C-alpha positions as protocol buffer text, in pm:
chain_id: "A"
residue {
  index: 1
  type: UNK
  ca { x: 7079 y: 1509 z: -570 }
}
residue {
  index: 2
  type: UNK
  ca { x: 7102 y: 1481 z: -193 }
}
residue {
  index: 3
  type: UNK
  ca { x: 7262 y: 1189 z: -15 }
}
residue {
  index: 4
  type: UNK
  ca { x: 7049 y: 940 z: 175 }
}
residue {
  index: 5
  type: UNK
  ca { x: 7103 y: 961 z: 551 }
}
residue {
  index: 6
  type: UNK
  ca { x: 7242 y: 632 z: 676 }
}
residue {
  index: 7
  type: UNK
  ca { x: 7225 y: 483 z: 1024 }
}
residue {
  index: 8
  type: UNK
  ca { x: 7362 y: 189 z: 1219 }
}
residue {
  index: 9
  type: UNK
  ca { x: 7201 y: 11 z: 1510 }
}
residue {
  index: 10
  type: UNK
  ca { x: 7323 y: -191 z: 1806 }
}
residue {
  index: 11
  type: UNK
  ca { x: 7063 y: -437 z: 1940 }
}
residue {
  index: 12
  type: UNK
  ca { x: 7139 y: -539 z: 2298 }
}
residue {
  index: 13
  type: UNK
  ca { x: 7026 y: -852 z: 2480 }
}
residue {
  index: 14
  type: UNK
  ca { x: 7134 y: -1202 z: 2574 }
}
residue {
  index: 15
  type: UNK
  ca { x: 6771 y: -1309 z: 2530 }
}
residue {
  index: 16
  type: UNK
  ca { x: 6795 y: -1226 z: 2160 }
}
residue {
  index: 17
  type: UNK
  ca { x: 7124 y: -1409 z: 2113 }
}
residue {
  index: 18
  type: UNK
  ca { x: 7001 y: -1724 z: 2289 }
}
residue {
  index: 19
  type: UNK
  ca { x: 6670 y: -1728 z: 2101 }
}
residue {
  index: 20
  type: UNK
  ca { x: 6436 y: -1657 z: 2393 }
}
residue {
  index: 21
  type: UNK
  ca { x: 6309 y: -1341 z: 2222 }
}
residue {
  index: 22
  type: UNK
  ca { x: 6291 y: -1219 z: 1866 }
}
residue {
  index: 23
  type: UNK
  ca { x: 6412 y: -866 z: 1806 }
}
residue {
  index: 24
  type: UNK
  ca { x: 6132 y: -645 z: 1679 }
}
residue {
  index: 25
  type: UNK
  ca { x: 6316 y: -315 z: 1710 }
}
residue {
  index: 26
  type: UNK
  ca { x: 6543 y: -348 z: 1406 }
}
residue {
  index: 27
  type: UNK
  ca { x: 6263 y: -423 z: 1156 }
}
residue {
  index: 28
  type: UNK
  ca { x: 6059 y: -135 z: 1302 }
}
residue {
  index: 29
  type: UNK
  ca { x: 6349 y: 111 z: 1279 }
}
residue {
  index: 30
  type: UNK
  ca { x: 6418 y: 4 z: 919 }
}
residue {
  index: 31
  type: UNK
  ca { x: 6053 y: 58 z: 829 }
}
residue {
  index: 32
  type: UNK
  ca { x: 6032 y: 399 z: 997 }
}
residue {
  index: 33
  type: UNK
  ca { x: 6355 y: 523 z: 842 }
}
residue {
  index: 34
  type: UNK
  ca { x: 6266 y: 396 z: 494 }
}
residue {
  index: 35
  type: UNK
  ca { x: 5934 y: 581 z: 514 }
}
residue {
  index: 36
  type: UNK
  ca { x: 6141 y: 898 z: 568 }
}
residue {
  index: 37
  type: UNK
  ca { x: 6388 y: 829 z: 287 }
}
residue {
  index: 38
  type: UNK
  ca { x: 6667 y: 706 z: 516 }
}
residue {
  index: 39
  type: UNK
  ca { x: 6829 y: 367 z: 560 }
}
residue {
  index: 40
  type: UNK
  ca { x: 6997 y: 135 z: 808 }
}
residue {
  index: 41
  type: UNK
  ca { x: 7331 y: 26 z: 664 }
}
residue {
  index: 42
  type: UNK
  ca { x: 7457 y: -192 z: 948 }
}
residue {
  index: 43
  type: UNK
  ca { x: 7333 y: -361 z: 1264 }
}
residue {
  index: 44
  type: UNK
  ca { x: 7497 y: -564 z: 1539 }
}
residue {
  index: 45
  type: UNK
  ca { x: 7349 y: -779 z: 1813 }
}
residue {
  index: 46
  type: UNK
  ca { x: 7542 y: -771 z: 2140 }
}
residue {
  index: 47
  type: UNK
  ca { x: 7476 y: -965 z: 2458 }
}
residue {
  index: 48
  type: UNK
  ca { x: 7447 y: -815 z: 2804 }
}
residue {
  index: 49
  type: UNK
  ca { x: 7821 y: -801 z: 2861 }
}
residue {
  index: 50
  type: UNK
  ca { x: 7953 y: -458 z: 2954 }
}
residue {
  index: 51
  type: UNK
  ca { x: 8298 y: -475 z: 2795 }
}
residue {
  index: 52
  type: UNK
  ca { x: 8166 y: -617 z: 2469 }
}
residue {
  index: 53
  type: UNK
  ca { x: 7891 y: -354 z: 2455 }
}
residue {
  index: 54
  type: UNK
  ca { x: 8138 y: -71 z: 2516 }
}
residue {
  index: 55
  type: UNK
  ca { x: 8361 y: -214 z: 2243 }
}
residue {
  index: 56
  type: UNK
  ca { x: 8070 y: -219 z: 1997 }
}
residue {
  index: 57
  type: UNK
  ca { x: 7973 y: 137 z: 2088 }
}
residue {
  index: 58
  type: UNK
  ca { x: 8331 y: 249 z: 2032 }
}
residue {
  index: 59
  type: UNK
  ca { x: 8326 y: 81 z: 1690 }
}
residue {
  index: 60
  type: UNK
  ca { x: 7999 y: 259 z: 1619 }
}
residue {
  index: 61
  type: UNK
  ca { x: 8161 y: 592 z: 1695 }
}
residue {
  index: 62
  type: UNK
  ca { x: 8439 y: 508 z: 1450 }
}
residue {
  index: 63
  type: UNK
  ca { x: 8175 y: 438 z: 1184 }
}
residue {
  index: 64
  type: UNK
  ca { x: 8024 y: 780 z: 1254 }
}
residue {
  index: 65
  type: UNK
  ca { x: 8352 y: 961 z: 1204 }
}
residue {
  index: 66
  type: UNK
  ca { x: 8554 y: 1163 z: 1452 }
}
residue {
  index: 67
  type: UNK
  ca { x: 8393 y: 1203 z: 1792 }
}
residue {
  index: 68
  type: UNK
  ca { x: 8345 y: 1574 z: 1850 }
}
residue {
  index: 69
  type: UNK
  ca { x: 8257 y: 1520 z: 2214 }
}
residue {
  index: 70
  type: UNK
  ca { x: 8568 y: 1397 z: 2394 }
}
residue {
  index: 71
  type: UNK
  ca { x: 8364 y: 1363 z: 2714 }
}
residue {
  index: 72
  type: UNK
  ca { x: 8149 y: 1094 z: 2548 }
}
residue {
  index: 73
  type: UNK
  ca { x: 8457 y: 901 z: 2441 }
}
residue {
  index: 74
  type: UNK
  ca { x: 8603 y: 920 z: 2794 }
}
residue {
  index: 75
  type: UNK
  ca { x: 8268 y: 809 z: 2934 }
}
residue {
  index: 76
  type: UNK
  ca { x: 8280 y: 495 z: 2722 }
}
residue {
  index: 77
  type: UNK
  ca { x: 8635 y: 425 z: 2834 }
}
residue {
  index: 78
  type: UNK
  ca { x: 8539 y: 475 z: 3199 }
}
residue {
  index: 79
  type: UNK
  ca { x: 8236 y: 245 z: 3163 }
}
residue {
  index: 80
  type: UNK
  ca { x: 8456 y: -26 z: 3013 }
}
residue {
  index: 81
  type: UNK
  ca { x: 8675 y: -21 z: 3322 }
}
residue {
  index: 82
  type: UNK
  ca { x: 8389 y: -64 z: 3570 }
}
């Protein structure tokens, strides 16, 4: 029996956090993945704040396992400093 592919998702936007807009992306992604036998196992909503977003993306990489692309990890660190 094969394992089900699992995904996480970061939803970005102050307008979602303050209630101005309802996120429609997460339900759509869940539906599309389920139709293909996959599943979303976590999701986070992050406002439009650079340092917080970079932090969440770094956490996401930890959830995915070791980062094979050191350049990507350095890019996140550089973005956090801007």
